N, C-alpha and C positions, 0 to 999 in steps of 0.2 A: 349739249348746246354750249358753244363757246362764245361768251360775250366779253370775256377778258382776254387780254393778249399782251404783246410787248408794250403797248401804250399805257398799260396799267402798272408798270414797274414803279414801286414806291407807295402803292396803295394797298389797302386791305382787300384781300380776295378770299374766296373759297374755291378750292380745286378738288374735284372728284377724280380719283385715279383708280385704275384697275390694280388690284392686289394680286400677288402670286397665286393665291388660292382661287382666283376667278371672281371673287367678290369685289365690291368697290368700297373705297374709304375716302373720307373728306379731310382736307387740310385747310385750316383757317389761319391766316396771318398775313404778313407783309410780303408782297411779291418782290423778290430781289432780282430775278432774271427770268426771261422768257425768250428762248431762241428756237431754232428749227429742231434742236435735239433735246433740250433740257428746260425744265421749269423748276425754279428754286423759290421756296417759301420759308420764311422765318416765323415760327409760331410764337405765342405769347410768352413761352418760357425761355425763348431765345434759341431754341434748337432749330437748326437749318435742315430742311428736307429737300433733297434733290430727286426729281421725278423725271423719268424718260418721257419726252413729249408724246410718244405714241401710246403711253399709258394714260394720258389725260382724257377723260370721258366728257367732262364739263368743267366750266370755270366761269366765274363772274365776280365783278367788283361788289363789295358789300360796304355798308356804312361803318364808321368808326365804332369801337365798342362803347357802351354806355359809361358815363362817368361813375367812378366808384362811390359808393355811399359811405358816408362817415358814420361811425358808431354813435349811438345816442348816449348822453351822459347818464 
């Protein structure tokens, strides 16, 4: 199911994509690009993942990550 797309660029998304071994894997992060051939997501570590559009099985916008908790004294 694709509920994310080009209009979600700049937002946090989860993208499920087909892996070379036939299984599926999820990417979570900021959507940088979505066009007819490529989907690009930057994960929380800053790594940029480029996925062929035909390998995207599902995608949706997700809420921002929860605020980090501060350590107790």
